[in-house]
mmCIF file of the C-alpha atoms, coordinates in Angstrom:
data_MODEL
# 
_entry.id   MODEL 
# 
loop_
_atom_site.group_PDB 
_atom_site.id 
_atom_site.type_symbol 
_atom_site.label_atom_id 
_atom_site.label_alt_id 
_atom_site.label_comp_id 
_atom_site.label_asym_id 
_atom_site.label_entity_id 
_atom_site.label_seq_id 
_atom_site.pdbx_PDB_ins_code 
_atom_site.Cartn_x 
_atom_site.Cartn_y 
_atom_site.Cartn_z 
_atom_site.occupancy 
_atom_site.B_iso_or_equiv 
_atom_site.pdbx_formal_charge 
_atom_site.auth_seq_id 
_atom_site.auth_comp_id 
_atom_site.auth_asym_id 
_atom_site.auth_atom_id 
_atom_site.pdbx_PDB_model_num 
ATOM 1  C CA . UNK A 1 1  ? -1.276  -12.573 -14.843 1.00 0.00 ? 1  UNK A CA 1 
ATOM 2  C CA . UNK A 1 2  ? 1.771   -14.193 -16.375 1.00 0.00 ? 2  UNK A CA 1 
ATOM 3  C CA . UNK A 1 3  ? 2.046   -16.822 -13.707 1.00 0.00 ? 3  UNK A CA 1 
ATOM 4  C CA . UNK A 1 4  ? -1.664  -17.617 -13.789 1.00 0.00 ? 4  UNK A CA 1 
ATOM 5  C CA . UNK A 1 5  ? -1.602  -18.036 -17.535 1.00 0.00 ? 5  UNK A CA 1 
ATOM 6  C CA . UNK A 1 6  ? 1.610   -20.085 -17.458 1.00 0.00 ? 6  UNK A CA 1 
ATOM 7  C CA . UNK A 1 7  ? 0.199   -22.448 -14.846 1.00 0.00 ? 7  UNK A CA 1 
ATOM 8  C CA . UNK A 1 8  ? -3.073  -22.749 -16.732 1.00 0.00 ? 8  UNK A CA 1 
ATOM 9  C CA . UNK A 1 9  ? -1.066  -23.924 -19.726 1.00 0.00 ? 9  UNK A CA 1 
ATOM 10 C CA . UNK A 1 10 ? 0.867   -26.306 -17.452 1.00 0.00 ? 10 UNK A CA 1 
ATOM 11 C CA . UNK A 1 11 ? 4.182   -24.835 -18.589 1.00 0.00 ? 11 UNK A CA 1 
ATOM 12 C CA . UNK A 1 12 ? 7.346   -24.447 -16.640 1.00 0.00 ? 12 UNK A CA 1 
ATOM 13 C CA . UNK A 1 13 ? 8.994   -21.167 -15.796 1.00 0.00 ? 13 UNK A CA 1 
ATOM 14 C CA . UNK A 1 14 ? 12.087  -22.355 -17.727 1.00 0.00 ? 14 UNK A CA 1 
ATOM 15 C CA . UNK A 1 15 ? 10.045  -23.244 -20.798 1.00 0.00 ? 15 UNK A CA 1 
ATOM 16 C CA . UNK A 1 16 ? 8.410   -19.836 -21.003 1.00 0.00 ? 16 UNK A CA 1 
ATOM 17 C CA . UNK A 1 17 ? 11.598  -17.927 -20.134 1.00 0.00 ? 17 UNK A CA 1 
ATOM 18 C CA . UNK A 1 18 ? 13.605  -19.792 -22.791 1.00 0.00 ? 18 UNK A CA 1 
ATOM 19 C CA . UNK A 1 19 ? 10.931  -19.151 -25.446 1.00 0.00 ? 19 UNK A CA 1 
ATOM 20 C CA . UNK A 1 20 ? 10.711  -15.481 -24.476 1.00 0.00 ? 20 UNK A CA 1 
ATOM 21 C CA . UNK A 1 21 ? 14.536  -15.142 -24.214 1.00 0.00 ? 21 UNK A CA 1 
ATOM 22 C CA . UNK A 1 22 ? 14.270  -13.914 -20.656 1.00 0.00 ? 22 UNK A CA 1 
ATOM 23 C CA . UNK A 1 23 ? 16.326  -15.316 -17.780 1.00 0.00 ? 23 UNK A CA 1 
ATOM 24 C CA . UNK A 1 24 ? 14.435  -17.688 -15.473 1.00 0.00 ? 24 UNK A CA 1 
ATOM 25 C CA . UNK A 1 25 ? 15.212  -15.647 -12.335 1.00 0.00 ? 25 UNK A CA 1 
ATOM 26 C CA . UNK A 1 26 ? 14.081  -12.424 -13.994 1.00 0.00 ? 26 UNK A CA 1 
ATOM 27 C CA . UNK A 1 27 ? 10.809  -13.907 -15.226 1.00 0.00 ? 27 UNK A CA 1 
ATOM 28 C CA . UNK A 1 28 ? 10.202  -15.334 -11.805 1.00 0.00 ? 28 UNK A CA 1 
ATOM 29 C CA . UNK A 1 29 ? 10.675  -11.878 -10.236 1.00 0.00 ? 29 UNK A CA 1 
ATOM 30 C CA . UNK A 1 30 ? 8.343   -10.328 -12.789 1.00 0.00 ? 30 UNK A CA 1 
ATOM 31 C CA . UNK A 1 31 ? 5.708   -12.974 -12.116 1.00 0.00 ? 31 UNK A CA 1 
ATOM 32 C CA . UNK A 1 32 ? 5.936   -12.285 -8.385  1.00 0.00 ? 32 UNK A CA 1 
ATOM 33 C CA . UNK A 1 33 ? 5.685   -8.527  -8.849  1.00 0.00 ? 33 UNK A CA 1 
ATOM 34 C CA . UNK A 1 34 ? 9.205   -7.880  -7.582  1.00 0.00 ? 34 UNK A CA 1 
ATOM 35 C CA . UNK A 1 35 ? 10.504  -6.467  -10.852 1.00 0.00 ? 35 UNK A CA 1 
ATOM 36 C CA . UNK A 1 36 ? 8.822   -3.968  -13.163 1.00 0.00 ? 36 UNK A CA 1 
ATOM 37 C CA . UNK A 1 37 ? 9.261   -5.336  -16.657 1.00 0.00 ? 37 UNK A CA 1 
ATOM 38 C CA . UNK A 1 38 ? 9.411   -3.203  -19.785 1.00 0.00 ? 38 UNK A CA 1 
ATOM 39 C CA . UNK A 1 39 ? 6.679   -3.483  -22.335 1.00 0.00 ? 39 UNK A CA 1 
ATOM 40 C CA . UNK A 1 40 ? 9.155   -5.413  -24.551 1.00 0.00 ? 40 UNK A CA 1 
ATOM 41 C CA . UNK A 1 41 ? 9.743   -8.022  -21.860 1.00 0.00 ? 41 UNK A CA 1 
ATOM 42 C CA . UNK A 1 42 ? 6.024   -8.320  -21.144 1.00 0.00 ? 42 UNK A CA 1 
ATOM 43 C CA . UNK A 1 43 ? 5.276   -8.687  -24.846 1.00 0.00 ? 43 UNK A CA 1 
ATOM 44 C CA . UNK A 1 44 ? 7.933   -11.418 -25.198 1.00 0.00 ? 44 UNK A CA 1 
ATOM 45 C CA . UNK A 1 45 ? 6.536   -13.316 -22.211 1.00 0.00 ? 45 UNK A CA 1 
ATOM 46 C CA . UNK A 1 46 ? 3.001   -12.925 -23.539 1.00 0.00 ? 46 UNK A CA 1 
ATOM 47 C CA . UNK A 1 47 ? 4.061   -14.190 -27.003 1.00 0.00 ? 47 UNK A CA 1 
ATOM 48 C CA . UNK A 1 48 ? 5.746   -17.194 -25.369 1.00 0.00 ? 48 UNK A CA 1 
ATOM 49 C CA . UNK A 1 49 ? 2.348   -17.962 -23.844 1.00 0.00 ? 49 UNK A CA 1 
ATOM 50 C CA . UNK A 1 50 ? 0.508   -17.508 -27.121 1.00 0.00 ? 50 UNK A CA 1 
ATOM 51 C CA . UNK A 1 51 ? -0.884  -14.136 -26.166 1.00 0.00 ? 51 UNK A CA 1 
ATOM 52 C CA . UNK A 1 52 ? -0.462  -10.651 -27.515 1.00 0.00 ? 52 UNK A CA 1 
ATOM 53 C CA . UNK A 1 53 ? 0.500   -7.767  -25.239 1.00 0.00 ? 53 UNK A CA 1 
ATOM 54 C CA . UNK A 1 54 ? -3.081  -6.484  -25.580 1.00 0.00 ? 54 UNK A CA 1 
ATOM 55 C CA . UNK A 1 55 ? -4.397  -9.843  -24.395 1.00 0.00 ? 55 UNK A CA 1 
ATOM 56 C CA . UNK A 1 56 ? -2.163  -9.740  -21.329 1.00 0.00 ? 56 UNK A CA 1 
ATOM 57 C CA . UNK A 1 57 ? -3.208  -6.182  -20.569 1.00 0.00 ? 57 UNK A CA 1 
ATOM 58 C CA . UNK A 1 58 ? -6.844  -7.129  -21.005 1.00 0.00 ? 58 UNK A CA 1 
ATOM 59 C CA . UNK A 1 59 ? -6.420  -9.969  -18.460 1.00 0.00 ? 59 UNK A CA 1 
ATOM 60 C CA . UNK A 1 60 ? -4.762  -7.546  -16.089 1.00 0.00 ? 60 UNK A CA 1 
ATOM 61 C CA . UNK A 1 61 ? -7.568  -5.049  -16.574 1.00 0.00 ? 61 UNK A CA 1 
ATOM 62 C CA . UNK A 1 62 ? -10.160 -7.658  -15.753 1.00 0.00 ? 62 UNK A CA 1 
ATOM 63 C CA . UNK A 1 63 ? -8.294  -8.572  -12.604 1.00 0.00 ? 63 UNK A CA 1 
ATOM 64 C CA . UNK A 1 64 ? -8.012  -4.878  -11.607 1.00 0.00 ? 64 UNK A CA 1 
ATOM 65 C CA . UNK A 1 65 ? -11.728 -4.378  -12.114 1.00 0.00 ? 65 UNK A CA 1 
ATOM 66 C CA . UNK A 1 66 ? -12.551 -7.499  -10.080 1.00 0.00 ? 66 UNK A CA 1 
ATOM 67 C CA . UNK A 1 67 ? -10.215 -6.580  -7.199  1.00 0.00 ? 67 UNK A CA 1 
ATOM 68 C CA . UNK A 1 68 ? -11.307 -2.954  -7.205  1.00 0.00 ? 68 UNK A CA 1 
ATOM 69 C CA . UNK A 1 69 ? -15.002 -3.893  -7.119  1.00 0.00 ? 69 UNK A CA 1 
ATOM 70 C CA . UNK A 1 70 ? -14.354 -6.304  -4.262  1.00 0.00 ? 70 UNK A CA 1 
ATOM 71 C CA . UNK A 1 71 ? -12.404 -3.764  -2.183  1.00 0.00 ? 71 UNK A CA 1 
ATOM 72 C CA . UNK A 1 72 ? -14.307 -0.599  -3.105  1.00 0.00 ? 72 UNK A CA 1 
ATOM 73 C CA . UNK A 1 73 ? -17.258 -1.000  -0.702  1.00 0.00 ? 73 UNK A CA 1 
ATOM 74 C CA . UNK A 1 74 ? -14.905 -1.375  2.294   1.00 0.00 ? 74 UNK A CA 1 
ATOM 75 C CA . UNK A 1 75 ? -12.951 1.761   1.237   1.00 0.00 ? 75 UNK A CA 1 
ATOM 76 C CA . UNK A 1 76 ? -15.938 4.053   0.695   1.00 0.00 ? 76 UNK A CA 1 
ATOM 77 C CA . UNK A 1 77 ? -15.909 7.027   2.952   1.00 0.00 ? 77 UNK A CA 1 
ATOM 78 C CA . UNK A 1 78 ? -12.348 6.482   4.032   1.00 0.00 ? 78 UNK A CA 1 
ATOM 79 C CA . UNK A 1 79 ? -10.311 9.566   2.958   1.00 0.00 ? 79 UNK A CA 1 
ATOM 80 C CA . UNK A 1 80 ? -7.130  8.703   1.131   1.00 0.00 ? 80 UNK A CA 1 
ATOM 81 C CA . UNK A 1 81 ? -7.935  5.046   0.734   1.00 0.00 ? 81 UNK A CA 1 
ATOM 82 C CA . UNK A 1 82 ? -6.892  3.373   -2.470  1.00 0.00 ? 82 UNK A CA 1 
ATOM 83 C CA . UNK A 1 83 ? -9.048  0.326   -3.197  1.00 0.00 ? 83 UNK A CA 1 
ATOM 84 C CA . UNK A 1 84 ? -6.623  -1.067  -5.788  1.00 0.00 ? 84 UNK A CA 1 
ATOM 85 C CA . UNK A 1 85 ? -3.325  -0.433  -3.988  1.00 0.00 ? 85 UNK A CA 1 
ATOM 86 C CA . UNK A 1 86 ? -0.947  -3.329  -4.022  1.00 0.00 ? 86 UNK A CA 1 
ATOM 87 C CA . UNK A 1 87 ? -2.111  -4.876  -7.321  1.00 0.00 ? 87 UNK A CA 1 
ATOM 88 C CA . UNK A 1 88 ? 0.663   -5.603  -9.738  1.00 0.00 ? 88 UNK A CA 1 
ATOM 89 C CA . UNK A 1 89 ? -0.499  -5.576  -13.347 1.00 0.00 ? 89 UNK A CA 1 
ATOM 90 C CA . UNK A 1 90 ? 2.341   -7.703  -14.670 1.00 0.00 ? 90 UNK A CA 1 
ATOM 91 C CA . UNK A 1 91 ? 2.364   -10.322 -12.119 1.00 0.00 ? 91 UNK A CA 1 
# 
């Protein structure tokens, strides 16, 4: 979600990281889902993008609903399947 919003605003990783007081490599890892950021880091990144943490979580929720709805029919009837596995809320 962070990367999508950052790109939609045509902002650089460095710009957002500097404003959020997060290192560029760390923010990059968070955007790619390779690091699990604390709520404080997510809130700082969201603020740097002009969003509240609730806004960011709402965007992530919408994506989760969309991905789950798209995958759910294929997973029905398959024991142990997780239609939303692999989705990173912060990225």
